[in-house]
C-alpha beads as a LAMMPS data file, in Angstrom:
LAMMPS data file: protein, C-alpha beads

313 atoms
312 bonds

1 atom types
1 bond types

-500.0 500.0 xlo xhi
-500.0 500.0 ylo yhi
-500.0 500.0 zlo zhi

Masses

1 110.0

Atoms # bond

1 1 1 8.390 15.672 -15.532
2 1 1 8.746 11.927 -15.861
3 1 1 7.119 9.851 -18.550
4 1 1 6.722 6.107 -18.944
5 1 1 4.913 4.118 -21.576
6 1 1 3.362 0.725 -20.840
7 1 1 1.597 -1.703 -23.160
8 1 1 -1.433 -3.453 -21.675
9 1 1 -2.898 -5.732 -24.333
10 1 1 -3.760 -3.485 -27.258
11 1 1 -3.925 -0.365 -25.095
12 1 1 -1.070 2.086 -24.777
13 1 1 -1.030 4.028 -21.520
14 1 1 0.932 7.245 -21.239
15 1 1 1.355 8.273 -17.614
16 1 1 2.584 11.788 -17.063
17 1 1 3.646 12.707 -13.531
18 1 1 4.118 16.314 -12.543
19 1 1 4.666 18.108 -9.278
20 1 1 1.115 19.434 -9.306
21 1 1 -0.571 16.100 -9.914
22 1 1 -0.954 13.176 -12.281
23 1 1 -2.696 13.022 -15.636
24 1 1 -3.276 9.672 -17.295
25 1 1 -4.602 9.322 -20.836
26 1 1 -5.647 5.996 -22.294
27 1 1 -5.059 5.781 -26.022
28 1 1 -7.607 3.396 -27.441
29 1 1 -7.109 1.664 -30.777
30 1 1 -8.159 4.213 -33.373
31 1 1 -6.771 7.181 -31.481
32 1 1 -9.624 7.913 -29.086
33 1 1 -8.895 9.236 -25.607
34 1 1 -10.615 8.203 -22.405
35 1 1 -9.594 9.759 -19.110
36 1 1 -8.636 7.353 -16.347
37 1 1 -9.114 8.606 -12.803
38 1 1 -8.271 7.148 -9.428
39 1 1 -8.639 7.962 -5.754
40 1 1 -6.141 10.546 -4.523
41 1 1 -6.435 10.713 -0.710
42 1 1 -5.293 13.830 1.138
43 1 1 -4.175 14.621 4.670
44 1 1 -7.135 16.926 5.320
45 1 1 -9.701 16.242 8.017
46 1 1 -9.773 15.923 11.818
47 1 1 -7.275 13.033 11.917
48 1 1 -5.042 14.318 9.109
49 1 1 -7.048 12.132 6.756
50 1 1 -9.853 9.560 6.926
51 1 1 -10.054 7.060 9.778
52 1 1 -7.978 4.011 8.911
53 1 1 -8.287 0.297 9.664
54 1 1 -5.511 -2.128 8.664
55 1 1 -6.668 -5.756 8.860
56 1 1 -4.383 -8.311 7.228
57 1 1 -4.123 -10.839 10.073
58 1 1 -6.956 -12.783 8.454
59 1 1 -9.673 -12.291 5.867
60 1 1 -11.882 -9.418 6.957
61 1 1 -15.421 -10.334 8.043
62 1 1 -17.524 -7.435 6.718
63 1 1 -20.150 -7.913 9.445
64 1 1 -17.705 -8.192 12.362
65 1 1 -17.534 -5.012 14.442
66 1 1 -14.098 -6.114 15.678
67 1 1 -12.688 -6.621 12.180
68 1 1 -14.257 -3.366 11.019
69 1 1 -12.686 -1.520 13.920
70 1 1 -15.931 -0.003 15.126
71 1 1 -16.148 1.731 18.513
72 1 1 -12.399 2.371 18.686
73 1 1 -11.236 4.787 21.386
74 1 1 -8.865 7.606 20.463
75 1 1 -6.009 9.181 22.404
76 1 1 -8.398 11.516 24.210
77 1 1 -10.420 8.547 25.486
78 1 1 -13.401 9.341 23.265
79 1 1 -15.041 7.146 20.656
80 1 1 -13.289 7.693 17.338
81 1 1 -15.232 7.996 14.098
82 1 1 -15.680 4.663 12.337
83 1 1 -13.003 3.862 9.747
84 1 1 -13.659 4.835 6.148
85 1 1 -10.441 3.350 4.719
86 1 1 -9.756 -0.390 4.965
87 1 1 -6.421 -1.953 4.028
88 1 1 -6.957 -5.704 3.572
89 1 1 -5.232 -8.684 1.949
90 1 1 -5.900 -8.678 -1.788
91 1 1 -5.782 -12.456 -2.169
92 1 1 -7.545 -13.646 0.977
93 1 1 -10.494 -11.308 0.551
94 1 1 -13.104 -11.877 -2.173
95 1 1 -14.718 -9.221 -4.319
96 1 1 -17.857 -9.503 -2.182
97 1 1 -15.963 -8.073 0.809
98 1 1 -14.796 -5.101 -1.241
99 1 1 -18.363 -4.585 -2.444
100 1 1 -19.719 -4.742 1.113
101 1 1 -17.265 -2.049 2.225
102 1 1 -18.093 0.097 -0.786
103 1 1 -21.772 -0.147 0.101
104 1 1 -20.870 1.509 3.414
105 1 1 -19.156 4.302 1.509
106 1 1 -15.647 3.118 2.388
107 1 1 -12.449 2.999 0.331
108 1 1 -10.526 -0.291 0.189
109 1 1 -6.758 -0.768 -0.222
110 1 1 -5.383 -4.007 -1.676
111 1 1 -2.403 -5.401 0.245
112 1 1 -0.035 -7.401 -1.962
113 1 1 3.686 -8.185 -1.970
114 1 1 5.690 -6.762 -4.856
115 1 1 9.298 -7.243 -3.716
116 1 1 9.070 -10.739 -2.266
117 1 1 6.939 -13.862 -2.573
118 1 1 5.857 -16.513 -0.108
119 1 1 4.194 -19.825 -0.791
120 1 1 1.177 -18.811 1.292
121 1 1 -1.624 -19.393 -1.194
122 1 1 -2.647 -22.164 -3.548
123 1 1 -3.622 -21.488 -7.128
124 1 1 -7.202 -22.213 -6.064
125 1 1 -6.936 -19.532 -3.366
126 1 1 -5.779 -17.079 -6.002
127 1 1 -8.340 -18.206 -8.567
128 1 1 -5.735 -18.853 -11.260
129 1 1 -4.246 -22.020 -12.875
130 1 1 -0.728 -21.578 -11.425
131 1 1 0.031 -19.641 -8.246
132 1 1 2.076 -16.448 -8.448
133 1 1 4.765 -18.017 -6.268
134 1 1 5.039 -20.997 -8.629
135 1 1 5.164 -18.678 -11.629
136 1 1 8.003 -16.671 -10.089
137 1 1 9.853 -19.819 -9.082
138 1 1 9.518 -21.346 -12.554
139 1 1 10.816 -18.128 -14.124
140 1 1 13.895 -18.220 -11.889
141 1 1 12.880 -14.954 -10.264
142 1 1 13.233 -15.960 -6.590
143 1 1 16.329 -14.883 -4.693
144 1 1 17.520 -14.799 -1.101
145 1 1 15.192 -15.966 1.668
146 1 1 13.883 -13.078 3.738
147 1 1 15.073 -13.144 7.334
148 1 1 12.284 -14.123 9.715
149 1 1 9.707 -14.923 7.029
150 1 1 9.035 -17.886 4.710
151 1 1 9.484 -15.630 1.701
152 1 1 12.070 -15.008 -0.981
153 1 1 12.954 -11.704 -2.591
154 1 1 12.044 -11.395 -6.255
155 1 1 14.201 -10.093 -9.084
156 1 1 12.530 -6.775 -9.785
157 1 1 14.861 -6.176 -12.743
158 1 1 13.407 -9.052 -14.791
159 1 1 10.523 -8.523 -17.195
160 1 1 8.973 -11.809 -16.049
161 1 1 8.725 -10.523 -12.460
162 1 1 7.097 -7.302 -13.631
163 1 1 4.616 -9.253 -15.742
164 1 1 3.663 -11.616 -12.908
165 1 1 3.257 -8.817 -10.345
166 1 1 1.206 -6.788 -12.811
167 1 1 -1.050 -9.788 -13.355
168 1 1 -1.526 -9.967 -9.570
169 1 1 -2.512 -6.289 -9.483
170 1 1 -4.979 -6.872 -12.293
171 1 1 -6.490 -10.123 -10.997
172 1 1 -6.499 -9.536 -7.241
173 1 1 -6.854 -5.752 -6.910
174 1 1 -8.482 -4.344 -10.033
175 1 1 -10.827 -7.226 -10.850
176 1 1 -12.129 -7.298 -7.262
177 1 1 -12.919 -3.603 -7.317
178 1 1 -10.300 -2.259 -4.890
179 1 1 -9.553 1.466 -4.855
180 1 1 -5.814 1.351 -4.200
181 1 1 -2.742 -0.844 -3.756
182 1 1 -0.428 -1.162 -0.754
183 1 1 2.788 -2.618 -2.248
184 1 1 4.647 -4.439 0.509
185 1 1 8.442 -4.809 0.219
186 1 1 8.667 -1.991 -2.341
187 1 1 12.131 -1.025 -1.059
188 1 1 14.044 -4.305 -1.337
189 1 1 17.177 -2.490 -2.549
190 1 1 17.994 -1.973 1.138
191 1 1 18.252 -5.755 1.701
192 1 1 20.401 -8.634 0.513
193 1 1 18.096 -9.901 -2.218
194 1 1 20.678 -11.932 -4.122
195 1 1 20.272 -9.677 -7.149
196 1 1 22.283 -6.557 -6.296
197 1 1 19.293 -4.263 -6.772
198 1 1 20.132 -0.565 -6.766
199 1 1 18.015 2.267 -5.436
200 1 1 17.543 3.644 -8.949
201 1 1 16.359 0.255 -10.193
202 1 1 13.908 -0.023 -7.310
203 1 1 12.553 3.446 -8.035
204 1 1 12.050 2.525 -11.697
205 1 1 10.269 -0.696 -10.728
206 1 1 7.918 1.042 -8.296
207 1 1 7.187 3.825 -10.778
208 1 1 6.401 1.271 -13.488
209 1 1 3.968 -0.566 -11.209
210 1 1 2.417 2.737 -10.115
211 1 1 1.783 3.698 -13.731
212 1 1 0.231 0.300 -14.380
213 1 1 -2.009 0.582 -11.306
214 1 1 -3.084 4.060 -12.381
215 1 1 -3.947 2.752 -15.839
216 1 1 -6.407 0.422 -14.079
217 1 1 -7.902 3.244 -12.015
218 1 1 -6.104 2.254 -8.800
219 1 1 -4.284 4.562 -6.400
220 1 1 -0.729 3.528 -5.543
221 1 1 1.091 3.808 -2.220
222 1 1 4.621 3.777 -0.878
223 1 1 5.341 1.376 1.983
224 1 1 8.005 2.407 4.507
225 1 1 11.401 3.416 3.083
226 1 1 11.891 5.203 6.391
227 1 1 15.635 5.668 6.293
228 1 1 16.021 7.141 2.828
229 1 1 14.653 10.630 2.126
230 1 1 15.862 10.450 -1.493
231 1 1 13.739 7.349 -2.132
232 1 1 10.568 9.009 -0.825
233 1 1 11.318 12.180 -2.770
234 1 1 11.776 10.187 -5.988
235 1 1 8.565 8.171 -5.565
236 1 1 6.178 10.860 -4.297
237 1 1 5.302 12.434 -7.688
238 1 1 3.930 9.099 -8.970
239 1 1 2.583 7.857 -5.621
240 1 1 -0.749 8.762 -4.026
241 1 1 -0.196 8.009 -0.336
242 1 1 2.368 6.732 2.151
243 1 1 2.009 3.947 4.717
244 1 1 4.835 3.899 7.218
245 1 1 5.293 1.530 10.123
246 1 1 6.486 2.874 13.482
247 1 1 8.175 5.996 12.218
248 1 1 7.832 7.438 15.722
249 1 1 9.186 4.370 17.471
250 1 1 12.210 4.354 15.147
251 1 1 12.436 8.175 15.057
252 1 1 12.221 8.288 11.272
253 1 1 8.999 10.259 10.638
254 1 1 10.975 13.331 9.604
255 1 1 12.917 11.306 7.041
256 1 1 10.236 9.759 4.838
257 1 1 7.045 11.784 5.362
258 1 1 8.044 15.357 4.281
259 1 1 7.527 14.947 0.492
260 1 1 4.019 13.571 1.033
261 1 1 3.068 16.056 3.741
262 1 1 4.271 18.945 1.579
263 1 1 2.141 17.654 -1.309
264 1 1 -0.924 17.369 0.946
265 1 1 -1.089 13.602 0.418
266 1 1 -2.346 11.079 2.962
267 1 1 0.333 9.741 5.321
268 1 1 -0.714 6.690 7.355
269 1 1 1.477 5.742 10.292
270 1 1 0.995 2.385 12.048
271 1 1 2.594 2.125 15.493
272 1 1 2.538 -1.229 17.313
273 1 1 1.419 -1.724 20.893
274 1 1 3.791 -4.684 21.368
275 1 1 6.797 -2.426 20.814
276 1 1 5.620 0.578 22.829
277 1 1 4.741 -1.874 25.563
278 1 1 2.444 -0.007 27.960
279 1 1 -1.278 0.746 28.010
280 1 1 -2.941 1.967 24.838
281 1 1 -3.618 5.404 26.285
282 1 1 -0.027 5.824 27.453
283 1 1 1.358 4.606 24.136
284 1 1 -0.848 7.006 22.176
285 1 1 0.346 9.855 24.357
286 1 1 3.928 9.123 23.356
287 1 1 3.487 9.609 19.615
288 1 1 0.106 11.198 18.802
289 1 1 1.094 14.805 19.560
290 1 1 3.948 14.519 17.052
291 1 1 1.749 12.861 14.418
292 1 1 -1.019 15.418 14.815
293 1 1 1.441 18.285 14.518
294 1 1 3.189 16.613 11.584
295 1 1 -0.014 16.145 9.525
296 1 1 0.273 12.371 9.890
297 1 1 -2.670 10.006 10.381
298 1 1 -1.391 7.984 13.338
299 1 1 -2.931 4.751 14.600
300 1 1 -1.878 2.260 17.276
301 1 1 -2.339 -1.377 16.199
302 1 1 -1.742 -4.797 17.688
303 1 1 1.147 -6.476 15.862
304 1 1 -1.161 -9.187 14.497
305 1 1 -3.182 -6.574 12.591
306 1 1 -6.281 -8.593 13.413
307 1 1 -8.825 -5.901 14.214
308 1 1 -7.830 -3.993 17.363
309 1 1 -6.693 -0.441 16.821
310 1 1 -6.739 2.979 18.465
311 1 1 -6.365 6.109 16.336
312 1 1 -4.827 9.349 17.538
313 1 1 -8.009 11.286 16.823

Bonds

1 1 1 2
2 1 2 3
3 1 3 4
4 1 4 5
5 1 5 6
6 1 6 7
7 1 7 8
8 1 8 9
9 1 9 10
10 1 10 11
11 1 11 12
12 1 12 13
13 1 13 14
14 1 14 15
15 1 15 16
16 1 16 17
17 1 17 18
18 1 18 19
19 1 19 20
20 1 20 21
21 1 21 22
22 1 22 23
23 1 23 24
24 1 24 25
25 1 25 26
26 1 26 27
27 1 27 28
28 1 28 29
29 1 29 30
30 1 30 31
31 1 31 32
32 1 32 33
33 1 33 34
34 1 34 35
35 1 35 36
36 1 36 37
37 1 37 38
38 1 38 39
39 1 39 40
40 1 40 41
41 1 41 42
42 1 42 43
43 1 43 44
44 1 44 45
45 1 45 46
46 1 46 47
47 1 47 48
48 1 48 49
49 1 49 50
50 1 50 51
51 1 51 52
52 1 52 53
53 1 53 54
54 1 54 55
55 1 55 56
56 1 56 57
57 1 57 58
58 1 58 59
59 1 59 60
60 1 60 61
61 1 61 62
62 1 62 63
63 1 63 64
64 1 64 65
65 1 65 66
66 1 66 67
67 1 67 68
68 1 68 69
69 1 69 70
70 1 70 71
71 1 71 72
72 1 72 73
73 1 73 74
74 1 74 75
75 1 75 76
76 1 76 77
77 1 77 78
78 1 78 79
79 1 79 80
80 1 80 81
81 1 81 82
82 1 82 83
83 1 83 84
84 1 84 85
85 1 85 86
86 1 86 87
87 1 87 88
88 1 88 89
89 1 89 90
90 1 90 91
91 1 91 92
92 1 92 93
93 1 93 94
94 1 94 95
95 1 95 96
96 1 96 97
97 1 97 98
98 1 98 99
99 1 99 100
100 1 100 101
101 1 101 102
102 1 102 103
103 1 103 104
104 1 104 105
105 1 105 106
106 1 106 107
107 1 107 108
108 1 108 109
109 1 109 110
110 1 110 111
111 1 111 112
112 1 112 113
113 1 113 114
114 1 114 115
115 1 115 116
116 1 116 117
117 1 117 118
118 1 118 119
119 1 119 120
120 1 120 121
121 1 121 122
122 1 122 123
123 1 123 124
124 1 124 125
125 1 125 126
126 1 126 127
127 1 127 128
128 1 128 129
129 1 129 130
130 1 130 131
131 1 131 132
132 1 132 133
133 1 133 134
134 1 134 135
135 1 135 136
136 1 136 137
137 1 137 138
138 1 138 139
139 1 139 140
140 1 140 141
141 1 141 142
142 1 142 143
143 1 143 144
144 1 144 145
145 1 145 146
146 1 146 147
147 1 147 148
148 1 148 149
149 1 149 150
150 1 150 151
151 1 151 152
152 1 152 153
153 1 153 154
154 1 154 155
155 1 155 156
156 1 156 157
157 1 157 158
158 1 158 159
159 1 159 160
160 1 160 161
161 1 161 162
162 1 162 163
163 1 163 164
164 1 164 165
165 1 165 166
166 1 166 167
167 1 167 168
168 1 168 169
169 1 169 170
170 1 170 171
171 1 171 172
172 1 172 173
173 1 173 174
174 1 174 175
175 1 175 176
176 1 176 177
177 1 177 178
178 1 178 179
179 1 179 180
180 1 180 181
181 1 181 182
182 1 182 183
183 1 183 184
184 1 184 185
185 1 185 186
186 1 186 187
187 1 187 188
188 1 188 189
189 1 189 190
190 1 190 191
191 1 191 192
192 1 192 193
193 1 193 194
194 1 194 195
195 1 195 196
196 1 196 197
197 1 197 198
198 1 198 199
199 1 199 200
200 1 200 201
201 1 201 202
202 1 202 203
203 1 203 204
204 1 204 205
205 1 205 206
206 1 206 207
207 1 207 208
208 1 208 209
209 1 209 210
210 1 210 211
211 1 211 212
212 1 212 213
213 1 213 214
214 1 214 215
215 1 215 216
216 1 216 217
217 1 217 218
218 1 218 219
219 1 219 220
220 1 220 221
221 1 221 222
222 1 222 223
223 1 223 224
224 1 224 225
225 1 225 226
226 1 226 227
227 1 227 228
228 1 228 229
229 1 229 230
230 1 230 231
231 1 231 232
232 1 232 233
233 1 233 234
234 1 234 235
235 1 235 236
236 1 236 237
237 1 237 238
238 1 238 239
239 1 239 240
240 1 240 241
241 1 241 242
242 1 242 243
243 1 243 244
244 1 244 245
245 1 245 246
246 1 246 247
247 1 247 248
248 1 248 249
249 1 249 250
250 1 250 251
251 1 251 252
252 1 252 253
253 1 253 254
254 1 254 255
255 1 255 256
256 1 256 257
257 1 257 258
258 1 258 259
259 1 259 260
260 1 260 261
261 1 261 262
262 1 262 263
263 1 263 264
264 1 264 265
265 1 265 266
266 1 266 267
267 1 267 268
268 1 268 269
269 1 269 270
270 1 270 271
271 1 271 272
272 1 272 273
273 1 273 274
274 1 274 275
275 1 275 276
276 1 276 277
277 1 277 278
278 1 278 279
279 1 279 280
280 1 280 281
281 1 281 282
282 1 282 283
283 1 283 284
284 1 284 285
285 1 285 286
286 1 286 287
287 1 287 288
288 1 288 289
289 1 289 290
290 1 290 291
291 1 291 292
292 1 292 293
293 1 293 294
294 1 294 295
295 1 295 296
296 1 296 297
297 1 297 298
298 1 298 299
299 1 299 300
300 1 300 301
301 1 301 302
302 1 302 303
303 1 303 304
304 1 304 305
305 1 305 306
306 1 306 307
307 1 307 308
308 1 308 309
309 1 309 310
310 1 310 311
311 1 311 312
312 1 312 313
């Protein structure tokens, strides 16, 4: 059993993670207790979990059938059920989009970056006086530039980084009504960040953010970490789902997914048509049998993540 205590304003949150599940108690001033619950998706159902749409190429248009991924065709060539989980950019999308998806009965995941920062958004875009990127830069929390992207790694060992990322979770994910968080770059210990981050430090950082998200009633995911079974095993008890990219293409599904599959938790696998490189039907035939057998919710996406997708089932 692992325990961590966080202070959020005048509220003390004790998050207790056990193998069988997660219990969170909120201790209000005066000693009262109020249970905090959050979405805990499983790998049950005809596609090893709910149908999934990942749309971060642009702000999702809640009345666009393309953005919503309606009428997608599965590996068998039949119309797939409409998605009921949407993973969208937490900053680009307003609360009204989250509300519109909720009105359809869907769950909505908030995509944010927790291990790096790019100067993509203005403070006005984020609805705050000073952008998160500027806050991190002013605090001296930016490190090495990420290869191939206009982003810099952040110093996850500094309290200022934790505070700024937590404020992003609160302002962009919780306040807008999202159900969960997809934390991109949550395994920066594998890269040259400029800070010498260790695996243990990265685990502690992710677990701290997970506990904070849970205190707000948000589910928390793991993103990738495909080449390190120890990392996935350490995070799974405090993490509600896994999103892995191209674990079939890189032959790493058996490395990162087992802890989540064994726990019956939702495992989302995004494979990219640009890498598989043939027709959608042929590409699906290359990895869907393995995903279906492995209790993984597999989906083929275009690399732009701009609407088009084809699920395994």
